[in-house]
N, C-alpha and C positions, 0 to 999 in steps of 0.2 A: 420237861421237868417242871412246867409250869405251878402245877398244884401242889408240888413236892416242895417248892423254896419258899423261903422266909427269909426277909432281908430284916436284919440287927442293925442297933445301932454302931457305927463305927468306934473301933478302938485302934489306937495308938496311930492316927490319922489314915487306917485302912480300913476298906470298905468291907463289912462282916456280914456273909450270907450263909445261909444253912439248907439243906439238903436231905429230906426226910426219905429213906429206901426201904423196904420192905421186900426181902425175898422169901414167898411163900412156898417154894420148893422144899423137896427133903433132903436136896443136896444141894453145894456148894455152885456158885455160876460165875462166870468170868465174864467183865461187863468192862466196857471204856468209856470214861467220862471225856468228854469232849469239851473244852474250855472255849473254844469257838473265837481265839485270839492267837497272832502269833507269838506274842510275847508280854510280860509283864514288868513293872518296875519292881514289885514284889508280890510274893505269892506262898502263903503257905494254907496247907489241906492235912486236916486232919481226919481223924475216922472212929466215930466211938461205937460199938457194939455189945454184945453179952460179954465179951471175953477182956473189954476194956477200952482203952482211948489209944490209938496210934496215930502219930505224925508221920504223913506221907509224904509231904514235898515242904521243904523249906529254903525259897532262893529270895537272891537279891539282886542287884545290877551286878554283882561279880561273877554271877552263874553262867557257864559254860554251856553251849550247846551240848557237849556231850552230857551234863549231869543233870539232863532231861530224862524221865522215866521211857519213856517212848519217842525215839529219833525221828517225828515229823514236824514238817515245817510249822504246822498247827500244832498249839499246847493240847496234850493228850494225857490222861491218866488212866492204866490200867487198875479195874478193883476186882478183888476175888470178895464175893458176898456170900458169908454162911446163913443158913436158914435163920430168918428171923430180921427183928428192924435194925439198920444202920442210919446214925448219924452222920453227915459229912458237913464240916465247916471248911468255908473258905475264907481267909482274908486275902485280901488283893490289894495291889494300885497298879491303874493302867494309865495310858496317854491318855490325856485330854479327860482324865476323871472317869474313863470310860467303864462299862460296865460289862459281863462275862457274859457269853450266849453258850448257856450250858445244854448239853445234847447226851442223854444216855443210849447205848447202843453195843450191838454186841459183835464180839471181834471180827465177823465177818462183814457186816455192814459197814463199820469203821475201816475194814481194809478196801471194800468198793468206793467209800466215800474219798478214800485218802486216794486212789486209783483216779476216778474223776476230777479231785483237783489237782494233781500231775498235768493229765490231759489237757485241763481247761487253762491251764497257766502255759502250757506249751503252744497251745493254739494261740492264745492272745499273744505271747512273746510272738511266735512264727509269721502272725499278721502283720504285726507291726514291723517285722523285718522286711515283710514283703512289699509292702506300703512304702517303707523310706527308700528299698532298692528300686521300685516303679520309680518313683521320684527322681532320683539319683539318674537313672537312665534317660529319663525326659530334661534332665538339666544339662546332660553335655549337649542336647540338640538345639538346646538356645531357652533362656526365660527370664524371669525376674530374680533378683538376690536375695530371696528368703531361703534358700535352701539350706547354709547353714543353719540358719536358727531353726529351723525345721528338723534337722538331724538332731539339733542340740535338745530339741523337744522332746523327739519319739525317745532319744536314748536315755533323759532324764526321766520319762514316764515307763521306760521299760526298769528301769533302776527301781522306782517308787513303787510300782507293782509288785514285783519281785521281792522288795523289803513288806512289803503290808501284806502279801501272802505268806510271810516266813522263811522264804527261798533265799533270801541273802542271807541270814543266819545261818540256815542250815548247809549251803555248800559254797557261801562265798568268805565269809568271814566267821565261822564258828568259834574259833579261839581270842573276840573280841568282841566282850558283852559291852564297854562301853561304847565303843564305836555303834554298835547295833540298836542302843537307846539314841542315837544323835542321828543316826544314817535317816529315819522318817523325815525330819526337820527338814536335813539339809537337802535331801531329793526334794521335797516338797518347793524349797526355795527355787532350786534350779526349775523345776516345772513353771513355776510361775514367772521366774525371769525370763526362759526359753520361750515362754508363750507370748511376755510382753515384746520380746525382740521379732520375734515372727509378726505379731501385729504391725508393728511401726515399720517394718521392710513389707511386706504385701502389700499394706492397704497405704502405704507413703504416706504415714500419718504426720512426717514432719513436713512435708508441703503443702497437703490438705487440712490438718487439722493441728494448727502450732499449739493450739491450748492443751489438746488430748495428747499431743508429744511432750510438752512438758509435762503432764500427768505421769505418762508413761517412765518417762527418764526418773523424775522423783520417786516413783515408785522401785524403779531399778537401784537408786541410791541407797534408801531405804532399806531395800532386801539386803544389799550389801553392808550395810550397818548393823544389821541384826545378827549375821555372822559369828564376830565374836560373843555374842550370847547363847550360841547353841546350847552350850550344856548346862545351861540356867533353867530352873522349874518355869520361870515366865516366858521361854520362848514358846512354848505350846500355845497360851493364850494370844500372844503376839504374832504369832503365825495365822491363827484363826482371823484374826480381826484384817491381816496382809489379805488372805485368800478371800475374805468377805467382800472388802473393798476393790480388789482386785478384778473380783468376780462382776460388780458393778460397772466397773469401769469399762472391761471387754464389752460388754452388752450394748452399754452405750456407743461405744467407737462401732460395733457391729450394726448397731441402727442407723447411725449417720451414714453408715458406708452405703446400707441397704437405700437410704432415702435417697444416696446421691448417685444409685445406679453404678456402685464402682465394680467391674468385674471380681467376682468370685465373691461377692460381700454376703450373699445368699448362705454359702456352704460356711463363712467364716463366722454367721451367726448361729447357724446350726450346731457347728462344732464348739463353740463357745459355750451355748445353752446346754449342750450335753455334759460338759465341763463343770458347769455352776450347778446344775441339777443331781446330776450322780455322782460327781466327786466332790463337792462340798456339802450342797443340802442333804441329801438322802444319807451320805454316809455320816456325818456329825449327828443326824438323828438317831441311827445305827449305834454310834459309841456313846450316846446319852442314854442309849434302852428305851428309843423310841421309835424302833424301825419299824415304818408303816407297813412292808410288808414280813411278817415274820417268818415266813418260810424260807427266806432268802438268808443266806449269809451277807450279812452289812459288807463284809470285806468283799464281795463280788462287784459293789457298786462304784468303786472307783475305775475297778479293771471295765467295766461298761462304758464308762463314761470317757476315760481314756482312750480307748478302743475308737469309738463311735469318733472323738475328736480327730484323733489321727486320720481315719478316714476321710472326713470330710474335709480336712485340710489337705488332704494329697489329691483328693479330685478336684480342688478349688485349685492348686498348683498346676496340675496337668491341665487344667482349662486353660487356664491363663498362657502355659506353654503353647496349647494347639492356638490360643485366640494372638499370641505374639508372632506364632509362624504364619499364620495367615496376613497379619499386617505385613511380615517381613517376604511373602511371597507377593504381595500387591506392590509393594515397594521394589522389590527387583523387578518384577512388568514394567515398571515405572519408568527406572532407571534405563533398562534395555530400550524403551521406548523412546527414551532422550538420547540415547548415545547413538541410535538407528536415525533418529530426527536429525543428531548434529551431523553426523557423517552424510547424510541426504543432502542436507543444507549446503553443507561445504562442497559436494562433488556439485552440485546444481550449481553454485556461486563459481564453480571454476569453469563449469560447462558454458554458463552464459560469458563470463568474461572472455573464453578462448572464441566463441562464437561471435562476439562482438568485434574482437579482434580480425579474427578473419575476414568478414564485412568490410571491416575500414580497409585493410590492407586490399581486398578486392576492388574496392571503389578507387582507393587510391591508385592502383595499379592500371584501373580503367583509363582515369584521367590523365596519366603519365602517356599510356599508349595514344589516346587521341590528340596529345601534345605532339606526336612525331609528325604525323601528316599535316598538320598546321603548319608545322617549322617548314617541309617541305613546300607547302604554298606560299611560304611567304618568300622562299627563294625564288619560286617562279614568277610571284608579283614584280620581284625587283628588278627582273628582266624586263617585263611590261612596262617598265618606268622608263626605258629608252627610248619608247616611240611616244615622242609628244602628244599625239593625238589620245593616247590611253593614260595620261597621267592621271587625271579627275578619277579614273574608274581605281587606278592603283592605290591612290590615297583611301579612298572609299574602303577597299579591301584591307588596307593596312588597318585602319580604324578597328575592321569587323575583326580583324584576326589578332589585334591588341585586348580588346573588349573578351573574346574566347579564351583569350589564354589566361587573361586576368580571372576570367572565373574557374578553369581548371586547377589555377595556382591557390586560388582559394579554397577548393575543394579538397586540395592534398594537404594545405596545411590545416583546415578545419578536423579532418581526419587525423592527421598527427596530432592534435591537440586532443582530441577527443577520444584517442584509443586506451583502453584500459590501462592501470598502473600495474606495473609488475607486482609480485605476491608481495605479501607485507614482510617488511625488514624487522627482524625482533633483536633486541638488543638482550642477549640470553642472560648477562647481568642484573639487568632491572627486572627482567621476568623473575630470575630466582628471588631477588628482593620483596617484589610483589607476592609470592608464594610465601615466603617464611612469613610476612606480614600478615597475611590473610589465615595462616594456620599457627599463629603464635600464641591465641588463647586457648586452643584443643591443647597445644603442647604446654602450656603451664597449668593446665588443668590436671593433666596427668603427671606433672612433675619432671618433664623430660627437657632436653637443654636440643633446641630445633635454631640450626645455622645454614651459612651457604656460602661458599669461597668466591669471590668475586672474578669475573672475569670479562674482557674486551672483545669478546666473540658476537659477531651478527650472522644472523642466517635469516634466509627467505623462506618463511613458512606461514600456516595459519597460526595464528597466537590464540585462537580458541582451541583448535584442536590440541595443541603443545599443551595449554593450561590445564584443559581437561585430563590429559594423559601423566602429566606429574602431578596435579593436585589428587588423582586417584591412588599414585604410589605413595604421596606423603601421609595420606591418610592412613592408608593400610600401616605404614611404618611408625606412626603415632599410638594407632590402635594395638599394635599386638606387640610394641616395645614396654619392656618393662619400668615403672618407675626410676628414677636416677638415670634414665639412661639418655643416650644421644640420638639424633637423626642429623645429618650432614647431606647436603646439594653440592653439586659442584659438576664442573667439566673437565674432560680428558679428551686429549688429540690420540686418535686412533688411526692408524692406516687404513685410508680410503674416505675421512669423516671426523666426527667427533662425536663422544658419548656423553650425553646427560645424565647424571649419576644421581639415587638418592641411596644413603648409606644407613644403616643402623644398627645397633645391639640390641637386637631382639633374641628371639630363641634361637632363630636359625630354620633351616629346612632340610629333609631328607630328600637325597636325588631324586627318589621317584615321585616327591610330591610336587615337583617345580614345576612340571609337565601336568600333572592334575588341575593343581590350581589354576591354571589357565584357562580351565574347563567351567562353565557357567554353574553356577550354586555350588561350588566348591569350597570349602574354607578348610586350612590346617588343622592340625592338632591342637593349637592354642588358640580356637576361633573364637572370636567373641561374639558374646551375644547379640549385640546389635549390628553386627555386618550379615552382607547379604550373600556372599561367596560370588561377587559379580567383578570386584575391582579390578584383576589382572586378565579377567574376561575381558571386558572394556578396554583395557589399555592394550592387547593384543592384538583387538579389532581395530582400534583406531591407527596404531602403526601398522598394521597388514593394508591397509585402504591409504594410508600417507604416504609410503615405500620407505617407512623406518623399521628397524629390527630392535626386538625386545631382548634383553639380555639379563639373564638372573645367576648371580654367584651366591652361593650362602654356604655356612659351615653352623653345625650344630652346636649350641651355648656360646657362639660369638658374634652372630649376627649374619646381616644378609644386605647384599649389593643389586639394586635394580636399575639398570642400564637403559637409555633409549639412544640408539646408533643412528645418527642423521647422516648420510652419504654425504661425500662432497660437493655431489652436484649441488645442493641445497643452501652451500654456505657462500657467505661474503665477507671479504676482508679478514679471513682469517691468517694471522701472522703465522708465517713457516717457524718452526724450531730453529734455533741457532746452530 
């Protein structure tokens, strides 16, 4: 209709456009005038032909969806053109002072276009939901904390796409024209805020770029302050200003992240660029009547931009999860190697001690055995003293025997002094106090109460192994116990020994999970992203090789008790119960 359109001076604050149509056939024709917008703040359409002037549409902000002449998401007007010339006058006001995209088509073509619009909209929403589902599946495997922001971003963009395409008014709130006019601004603000939150978490802006973090935070505060103005005429100009400023901020953040070679920075830059290009720049040009691609409905630009943005961001998140999994796998291998090395070193130490002890005892025994015949020889020399002529020989032999026996006594005493010390004597009260002190900062960071019950029990064991076992149990308890929870350490007497316990008020475990979690690389239903699934496996391995027993008792939503049973033979100075 470009050659048939005439723009006239505005009247009453409304744009005024006139379309000249000519039906050169001998009979009336039915056509559809497609306005190219989902809604209007005000719209008056009149027609004048040989029979006179007729008002076709006169609607304002109070008009419901059912008041439209054709119930389609995009504004469409059916016309019956009698033979001869027709003049169509349109007086309207659109969001951001935009302009109509007029198209004249026959009813069959209009129906096909509506079908294609429905199909495209459904595909866009379907792809967004698929991306969201894929990302959430990967979230349960592990990864960063940007997923809630990503979910909010996708959800708000789905609402914005539906609203700018007219489907919100058509299917969600057809009886709420006032909300329908405010919804685009609300959803656009939600998109900007979600995008800012996603950037802050995904790129860790707070730790890496403090100034940009302050800029993002200030933008969020200003967006929140804009909400009370949502129904005022100035909101659209304010929103366009916020969108332009945030677009620049997003590109600066992405460029710095790319310069620093942060994981996912390239994909984040591509997603942000698509948002700025299609969602902001081209869409705004289309609204202002400067569509660079006249054959494309400018309301499709935000769909393309938001869809590409979601796609790039989802790939970035998945790649970040995969990279985190690789790091976790490497850390798991290192932790298993450390545990094996610790067990091997402890085994070699004990073996060396036992070997040295055996050698020392053998030497002492040999020295003792040699001293026996020397004693018998001394008795024989005593008998030799009764003969005067042999007295000198006897005294010489006595001196030699005294020297030999002194040497043997020295060997026995030296062997006794050099024998290896018995196994380490551990004061469990001091050990628990040390473990609580070492993990107190981690507990405070998670807002948990970490305590221990003092005791006066000593055991003979490897402090290194026992500290490693209890350290893993404490770390697991602190990782999975929710905020305001408690973790308690203590020792209980059991038949045949003692049990060192780590109790928590965490989510608890199902009976089937208790054994499964003792296998390598297994985490519970509440597994944390920073966990490796090796804690209990390492604990069980160390217990098995040290002669201890791992005992687990747990109740859902009440907590768990992890105990290390130490047999009675390993204890020293354990007082008997009264």
